[in-house]
C-alpha positions in Angstrom: 116.6 100.1 128.0 113.1 99.8 126.7 111.1 102.8 125.6 107.4 102.4 124.9 105.2 104.9 123.1 101.5 104.4 123.7 99.4 106.4 121.3 96.3 107.6 123.3 94.6 110.3 121.3 94.5 109.9 117.5 93.2 113.2 116.1 92.7 114.5 112.6 95.7 116.8 112.8 98.0 115.1 115.3 98.5 112.2 117.7 99.1 112.5 121.4 100.8 109.7 123.3 102.6 108.7 126.5 106.3 107.7 126.6 107.5 105.2 129.2 111.0 104.2 129.9 111.5 100.7 131.4 107.7 100.8 132.2 108.0 104.1 134.1 106.1 107.2 132.7 108.5 109.7 131.3 106.6 112.3 129.3 103.9 113.0 126.7 104.5 112.8 122.9 103.1 114.5 119.9 103.3 113.0 116.4 101.7 113.5 113.0 98.5 111.7 112.0 98.5 107.9 112.2 97.6 106.7 108.7 96.9 103.2 107.2 100.0 102.4 105.2 100.2 99.8 102.4 103.2 99.3 100.2 101.3 98.0 97.1 104.2 98.1 94.7 106.7 96.8 97.3 109.2 99.7 96.8 109.4 100.5 100.5 108.2 104.1 100.5 104.4 104.1 101.1 104.3 107.3 99.0 102.8 106.0 95.8 99.1 106.7 94.9 96.8 105.0 97.5 99.6 103.8 99.8 98.7 106.4 102.5 101.9 108.2 103.4 101.9 112.0 103.2 105.5 113.2 103.5 106.1 115.2 106.7 102.5 114.6 107.9 102.5 110.8 108.7 103.4 109.2 112.0 105.9 106.3 112.2 104.2 102.9 111.8 103.6 101.0 115.0 106.4 98.5 115.7 109.7 98.0 117.5 112.8 99.9 116.4 116.3 100.3 117.7 117.2 103.8 118.9 120.7 105.3 118.9 121.9 108.9 119.5 123.5 110.4 116.4 124.4 113.9 115.2 121.5 115.6 113.3 122.7 118.0 110.7 119.2 119.5 110.6 119.2 120.3 114.3 122.9 120.7 114.8 123.0 118.4 117.8 122.9 114.8 118.9 119.4 113.4 119.0 117.8 110.0 119.3 117.3 108.3 115.9 115.0 105.4 115.1 116.6 102.8 112.9 115.1 100.9 110.0 111.7 102.4 110.0 109.9 101.1 106.9 109.3 103.9 104.4 110.8 106.6 106.6 114.3 108.2 107.0 115.9 110.4 109.6 113.2 109.8 112.2 114.2 111.5 115.4 112.9 112.1 118.9 113.1 115.8 119.7 111.3 118.7 121.3 108.7 120.8 119.5 105.5 122.7 120.3 102.9 121.4 117.9 102.2 119.1 114.9 103.9 121.5 112.4 107.2 120.7 114.1 107.0 116.9 113.7 107.6 116.1 110.0 107.2 112.4 110.9 109.3 112.6 114.1 108.3 112.0 117.7 108.1 115.2 119.8 108.6 115.0 123.6 107.2 117.3 126.4 104.2 117.8 128.5 100.7 117.9 126.9 99.1 120.7 129.0 97.3 122.4 126.1 95.2 120.8 123.4 97.4 119.6 120.5 100.6 121.2 122.0 103.6 120.3 124.1 105.6 122.4 126.6 108.9 121.8 128.4 110.3 119.8 125.4 113.9 120.8 125.7 114.1 119.3 129.2 112.7 116.0 128.1 114.9 115.9 125.0 118.1 116.5 126.9 117.2 114.0 129.6 116.3 111.3 127.0 119.6 111.8 125.2 121.4 111.4 128.6 119.5 108.3 129.5 120.2 106.6 126.1 123.9 107.6 126.4 124.1 106.0 129.8 122.2 102.8 128.9 124.4 99.8 129.2 122.5 97.8 126.5 120.9 98.5 123.2 117.9 100.7 123.3 114.6 100.0 121.6 111.3 101.8 121.3 108.0 100.0 120.8 105.2 102.1 119.3 101.7 100.9 120.1 98.3 102.3 119.2 
């Protein structure tokens, strides 16, 4: 299964995108701000002075990542998790209404209002089901 996130609207406070599954449109996404990241001291965190990451306010770097469903202690349920994201940990795909709910994660839903998502629980549940049912490894490619 191939998931593709195409970032369409890069705003000052948030990023809106479109999520496709096996090239078929699935839902909209909401993320934190896309920032230029540079690991100047090669410690893998992008958090040092001038490296660009602001904890809980920075979108995942564009790239391709494996996705698995694991239990999230924070949310108390099984959610999709992106593996081996440089400088990031515990990156999930889950529902939420606006940028304050992202903390670096990818939110799913329908973008019917400026900077907000609705109907996220439906898309979160459906995405978990689809990943669980996938017969091969699942990857997400994030483009901007």
